[in-house]
C-alpha positions as CSV (number, residue, x, y, z in Angstrom):
1,M,181.2,189.6,83.1
2,E,180.3,185.9,81.6
3,H,177.0,184.9,81.3
4,T,176.7,180.8,81.2
5,A,173.7,178.7,80.8
6,T,173.4,178.0,84.6
7,G,173.5,182.0,85.1
8,L,170.8,182.4,82.7
9,V,168.3,179.9,83.7
10,G,168.9,181.2,87.5
11,F,167.6,184.6,85.8
12,A,164.9,183.3,84.4
13,R,163.7,181.3,87.6
14,A,164.0,184.7,89.6
15,L,161.6,185.9,87.2
16,R,159.2,182.8,87.6
17,H,159.5,183.7,91.7
18,S,158.3,187.4,91.0
19,G,154.8,186.2,89.0
20,M,156.5,185.8,85.7
21,A,154.8,182.8,83.8
22,C,158.0,182.1,82.5
23,G,157.8,178.1,81.7
24,P,160.3,175.7,80.4
25,T,159.1,176.6,76.8
26,R,159.8,180.3,77.3
27,V,163.3,179.5,79.2
28,Q,164.2,177.1,75.8
29,A,163.7,180.3,73.5
30,F,165.7,182.7,76.1
31,L,168.8,179.6,75.9
32,A,168.0,179.6,71.9
33,A,168.3,183.4,71.4
34,T,171.0,184.1,73.5
35,E,173.1,181.8,71.4
36,H,172.1,183.5,68.4
37,V,172.8,187.2,69.1
38,G,175.7,186.9,71.6
39,L,176.4,187.2,75.3
40,D,176.6,191.2,75.1
41,R,174.9,192.4,78.1
42,S,172.4,194.5,75.8
43,A,171.7,191.5,73.6
44,V,170.9,189.6,76.4
45,Y,168.2,192.1,77.8
46,W,166.4,192.2,74.5
47,A,166.6,188.3,73.9
48,G,165.5,187.6,77.4
49,R,162.5,190.7,76.6
50,L,161.3,189.1,73.6
51,T,160.9,185.5,74.9
52,L,160.2,185.8,78.7
53,C,158.0,188.6,78.6
54,S,154.6,187.4,78.1
55,E,152.6,190.5,78.3
56,P,153.0,194.5,79.0
57,D,152.8,194.4,82.2
58,D,155.7,191.5,82.5
59,V,158.5,194.5,81.3
60,P,158.3,196.7,84.5
61,R,159.4,193.7,86.7
62,Y,161.9,192.4,83.9
63,D,163.5,195.3,84.3
64,A,163.7,194.9,87.9
65,A,165.2,191.8,87.9
66,F,167.5,192.3,84.9
67,G,168.9,195.7,87.0
68,S,169.3,193.4,89.9
69,W,170.7,190.1,89.0
70,F,173.0,191.4,85.9
71,G,173.9,195.6,87.7
72,G,175.3,197.5,84.9
73,A,173.6,201.2,83.7
74,A,170.1,201.0,83.0
75,L,169.2,199.8,79.4
76,P,166.8,202.4,77.1
77,A,163.5,202.1,78.5
78,E,162.4,201.6,74.7
79,S,163.3,199.0,71.6
80,P,165.0,200.2,68.7
81,G,162.6,199.0,66.2
82,R,159.3,200.0,68.0
83,P,157.4,201.6,71.1
84,L,157.2,199.7,74.2
85,P,153.7,199.1,74.8
86,R,152.4,200.9,77.5
87,P,151.0,198.6,80.3
88,A,147.3,198.1,80.9
89,R,146.1,200.8,83.8
90,I,143.1,198.7,86.2
91,A,140.0,200.7,85.8
92,A,139.4,203.2,88.3
93,L,137.6,201.2,90.9
94,S,135.6,204.2,92.9
95,A,132.4,205.9,92.5
96,A,133.9,209.1,91.0
97,D,135.0,209.2,87.5
98,G,139.1,208.5,87.4
99,G,140.1,210.7,84.7
100,D,143.4,212.8,84.3
101,Q,143.5,216.0,86.0
102,D,145.5,219.1,86.7
103,G,147.3,218.7,90.4
104,D,150.3,217.2,92.0
105,A,152.4,215.0,90.8
106,D,151.6,212.7,93.8
107,K,147.8,212.5,93.1
108,P,147.7,209.5,90.9
109,L,149.9,208.1,93.4
110,A,147.2,209.0,96.1
111,A,144.5,207.6,93.8
112,A,146.2,204.2,93.1
113,A,146.4,203.8,96.8
114,S,142.9,204.6,97.2
115,D,141.6,202.6,94.8
116,A,143.4,199.4,96.1
117,E,141.9,200.3,99.2
118,V,138.6,199.7,97.5
119,L,139.4,196.9,96.0
120,R,140.1,195.5,99.4
121,R,136.5,196.0,99.9
122,R,134.9,195.2,96.9
123,D,133.2,191.6,96.7
124,L,134.5,189.1,95.2
125,A,131.6,188.3,92.5
126,E,131.8,191.5,91.6
127,L,135.2,192.2,90.3
128,G,136.1,192.8,86.3
129,T,138.8,190.8,84.8
130,A,141.4,193.6,85.3
131,E,140.3,194.2,89.0
132,R,140.6,190.3,88.9
133,E,144.2,190.3,88.2
134,H,144.8,193.2,90.6
135,L,143.5,191.1,93.2
136,R,145.9,188.3,92.2
137,R,148.7,190.0,92.4
138,M,147.4,191.7,96.1
139,L,147.2,188.6,97.1
140,A,150.4,187.1,96.2
141,V,152.1,189.7,98.5
142,L,149.9,188.9,102.0
143,R,152.4,187.4,104.5
144,P,149.9,186.1,107.0
145,E,152.1,185.2,110.1
146,P,150.9,181.6,111.3
147,P,149.4,181.2,114.6
148,T,151.4,179.5,117.2
149,R,150.8,178.0,120.7
150,P,152.3,177.3,124.2
151,A,154.9,174.4,124.0
152,L,155.7,172.1,126.3
153,R,159.4,173.3,126.8
154,H,161.0,176.4,128.0
155,R,163.8,178.5,126.8
156,R,166.2,181.1,127.9
157,S,165.3,184.3,128.2
158,K,166.2,187.7,129.7
159,R,162.6,188.3,131.2
160,G,160.4,185.5,132.6
161,A,160.1,183.2,135.5
162,L,163.3,182.0,137.2
163,S,165.2,178.4,136.0
164,S,165.9,176.9,139.3
165,R,168.0,174.3,136.8
166,A,169.9,176.8,135.2
167,T,170.6,179.1,138.3
168,L,172.2,176.2,140.1
169,R,173.8,175.0,136.8
170,E,175.4,178.4,136.9
171,L,176.3,178.8,140.9
172,L,178.2,175.6,140.2
173,R,180.4,176.6,137.6
174,S,181.0,180.0,139.7
175,G,182.1,178.4,143.1
176,G,178.8,178.9,144.4
177,E,179.0,182.8,144.3
178,P,175.4,183.9,143.2
179,L,176.7,185.6,139.7
180,R,173.7,185.7,137.5
181,L,170.4,184.2,137.6
182,R,168.9,182.3,134.8
183,R,165.1,183.1,133.6
184,Q,162.9,181.3,131.0
185,K,159.8,181.0,129.2
186,R,157.9,179.1,127.4
187,S,158.5,178.1,123.7
188,R,155.8,178.8,121.3
189,R,154.9,176.1,118.4
190,P,152.5,177.0,115.1
191,R,149.1,175.9,115.8
192,R,148.2,174.0,112.9
193,V,145.1,175.3,111.0
194,V,142.9,173.7,108.7
195,L,141.1,175.3,105.7
196,L,137.7,173.6,104.1
197,I,137.1,175.7,101.0
198,D,133.5,174.8,99.8
199,V,133.6,174.5,95.9
200,S,129.9,174.1,94.8
201,G,128.3,176.3,92.1
202,S,127.2,178.4,94.5
203,M,130.8,179.4,95.6
204,S,132.1,179.6,92.3
205,P,132.8,183.1,91.7
206,Y,134.8,183.2,94.8
207,A,136.6,179.7,94.3
208,D,139.6,181.3,92.2
209,A,140.4,184.0,95.3
210,L,140.1,181.7,98.1
211,M,142.1,178.6,96.6
212,R,145.2,181.6,96.1
213,F,144.4,183.0,99.5
214,A,144.7,179.1,100.8
215,H,148.1,178.8,98.5
216,V,149.3,182.0,100.3
217,V,148.6,180.2,103.9
218,V,150.1,177.1,103.2
219,R,153.5,178.7,101.7
220,R,153.7,180.7,104.7
221,S,153.6,177.7,106.8
222,P,153.6,174.4,105.4
223,A,153.6,172.1,107.6
224,S,151.1,173.2,110.0
225,T,148.5,173.9,107.5
226,E,146.1,171.4,105.8
227,V,143.4,172.6,103.0
228,F,140.2,170.2,102.2
229,T,137.8,170.7,99.2
230,L,134.6,170.1,99.7
231,G,131.7,169.7,97.2
232,T,130.0,166.2,96.6
233,R,133.0,164.9,97.4
234,M,136.0,165.6,99.9
235,T,139.5,166.4,98.6
236,R,142.8,167.0,100.1
237,V,144.9,169.9,98.3
238,S,147.3,170.6,100.3
239,R,150.1,169.0,98.5
240,Q,149.3,170.3,95.3
241,L,149.4,174.0,97.0
242,R,152.9,173.6,98.6
243,Q,154.3,174.7,94.9
244,R,155.7,178.4,95.5
245,D,154.4,179.5,92.0
246,P,150.4,180.5,92.3
247,E,149.4,179.5,88.9
248,A,151.3,176.2,89.3
249,A,149.8,175.3,92.2
250,L,146.3,176.6,91.3
251,L,146.8,174.2,88.0
252,A,147.1,171.5,90.2
253,A,144.2,171.9,92.8
254,S,142.1,172.3,89.9
255,R,143.4,168.6,88.3
256,A,142.9,167.0,91.2
257,V,139.4,168.4,92.5
258,P,136.4,166.6,90.2
259,D,133.7,168.0,91.5
260,F,134.4,172.3,91.0
261,S,131.3,173.7,90.2
262,G,128.7,171.0,91.4
263,G,126.6,170.2,93.9
264,T,127.0,170.9,98.0
265,R,126.6,168.2,100.2
266,L,128.6,169.7,103.2
267,G,127.5,166.8,106.2
268,E,128.9,164.1,104.0
269,T,131.9,165.5,102.9
270,L,132.5,166.8,106.6
271,R,131.8,163.3,107.6
272,V,134.2,162.1,105.3
273,F,136.9,164.4,106.5
274,L,136.6,163.6,110.0
275,D,136.2,159.9,109.4
276,R,139.6,160.1,107.4
277,W,141.6,162.9,108.7
278,G,139.9,165.1,111.5
279,Q,139.4,162.1,114.0
280,R,142.8,160.3,113.4
281,G,144.1,164.2,114.6
282,V,144.5,166.6,111.7
283,A,141.4,168.2,113.4
284,R,142.8,167.8,116.7
285,G,143.5,171.4,118.9
286,S,143.3,173.1,115.2
287,V,141.8,176.3,114.2
288,V,139.7,174.9,111.6
289,V,137.9,177.7,109.0
290,L,135.1,177.0,106.6
291,F,134.7,178.6,103.8
292,S,131.1,178.5,102.3
293,D,127.6,179.9,101.9
294,G,125.8,177.1,104.2
295,W,123.8,175.9,101.0
296,E,122.8,172.4,101.7
297,R,121.2,169.6,99.1
298,G,121.9,167.4,102.3
299,D,120.4,166.4,105.2
300,S,120.6,169.4,107.8
301,A,120.6,167.9,110.6
302,E,123.5,165.7,109.4
303,L,125.6,169.2,109.2
304,G,124.6,169.8,112.5
305,E,125.7,166.6,113.7
306,Q,129.1,166.6,111.9
307,M,129.5,170.4,113.2
308,R,129.4,169.4,116.8
309,R,131.7,166.6,116.5
310,L,134.3,168.6,114.8
311,R,134.0,171.5,117.3
312,R,134.8,168.9,120.0
313,L,138.0,168.3,118.3
314,A,139.0,171.6,117.2
315,R,140.4,174.2,119.6
316,A,138.2,177.0,117.5
317,V,135.7,176.9,114.4
318,V,135.8,179.9,112.1
319,W,132.9,180.1,109.2
320,A,133.3,182.7,106.7
321,N,130.5,183.0,104.8
322,P,130.4,185.5,101.3
323,H,126.9,186.1,102.2
324,A,127.0,187.6,105.5
325,G,129.2,190.7,104.0
326,H,126.0,192.1,102.5
327,D,123.1,194.3,104.0
328,G,120.5,192.7,105.6
329,Y,121.8,189.2,105.5
330,Q,120.6,186.8,108.1
331,P,121.9,183.0,108.8
332,V,118.6,181.8,107.9
333,Q,119.1,179.0,105.3
334,S,119.0,175.5,107.5
335,G,122.5,174.4,106.9
336,I,123.3,177.9,108.6
337,V,121.5,177.8,111.3
338,A,122.2,173.5,111.8
339,A,125.8,174.6,112.2
340,L,125.6,177.7,114.3
341,P,125.7,177.1,117.6
342,H,128.7,175.0,117.3
343,V,130.8,177.7,115.3
344,D,132.7,180.1,117.4
345,R,132.6,182.7,114.9
346,M,131.0,183.6,111.6
347,V,132.0,186.5,109.7
348,A,131.7,188.0,106.3
349,G,134.0,185.8,103.5
350,H,133.6,188.6,100.4
351,S,136.6,190.5,100.1
352,L,140.0,190.9,100.4
353,R,139.2,192.9,103.4
354,S,137.0,189.9,105.1
355,L,140.0,187.4,104.6
356,E,142.3,189.3,106.7
357,D,139.7,189.5,109.4
358,V,139.1,185.9,108.5
359,W,143.0,185.3,109.7
360,S,142.8,188.0,112.6
361,W,140.2,185.9,113.8
362,V,142.2,182.3,113.3
363,R,145.4,183.9,115.7
364,R,142.9,185.2,118.2
365,L,141.2,182.1,119.0
366,S,144.3,180.3,118.3
367,Q,145.2,181.3,121.9
368,P,144.5,180.1,125.2
369,G,143.2,182.9,126.9
370,S,141.2,183.8,124.2
371,A,138.1,185.7,126.1
372,P,134.6,183.9,126.2
373,E,132.5,186.5,124.6
374,E,135.2,185.7,121.9
375,R,134.9,182.1,121.5
376,S,130.8,182.5,121.7
377,A,129.1,181.3,118.2
378,G,127.9,185.1,117.0
379,F,127.5,186.5,113.5
380,R,129.6,189.6,112.8
381,Q,129.0,191.5,109.5
382,N,132.1,193.2,107.7
């Protein structure tokens, strides 16, 4: 197989899409290395592994992508000069000691699955470095299904209401003989979702995970998802989060937001959002999710008034509060008390499991036939 520069660059692009940090500098080094060692398959493999892999955890992904891209027999797992560094293993997340024990061969896999489930329920603010890296990978593979709503138009269907026009046209084509009854049902259109993420100092332990969750949602439905950050000011970051690579998207968003880890003026920033974006159509008929702990430095009455405006425009309003996932939490903060009457549902937002629950409420409340008890303001602890 002849390896051209275009094919090598395409291989590097595939690695970048799989989550590896293969920037322009590494790609240039890869091309220079292949020019130096030649285009033999083994030489290309080691040239790419030395220039495109930035950490031991990249090696398994590189091997899988290389075999898929170039094909052929598997190459040796160790380099000629030095042994392959062992990939870093994430520490056991359960309370029990995760040391090696004798047993069946499937126990490590079961332990890994158990650790992943524990990590899904852990508070994001309490994770260590290795756990946060593992959580980023779990967030990257999420596939949240976008909420939909009934459209005005209809489409053909094997089951559904009788379509008199289509049936009449069928009769005209067959000379009046009733050969087939045509049926139709309502089409579905995406329901707009607006994510408002509090990036103040009290929310800084959760900001990275929340922005990564927003990136996953935006990538699944870029045309019907809007993301704004709230702090001392309001910033729209939807365009930055539409980039494919999560690291590049978060870097662009961080550069666009000037008030990370600052103060909180939810009432003022919500008023700016509604005046500039929400009233003009972004919030109309949308499901709005506000990620915040409710600590308000401004006027709580202002926050209550803006939440009332938001609720009149939106299809539903969901408040995801990280502290709501803790035992014994009560919504007694002044900001929460002022906003709670205008919220359809308050849920926890402290873990990956709670974020999945938030999205399930987004899909449920986006439907016209949602039950009244589901739409009533309430507090749910996960």
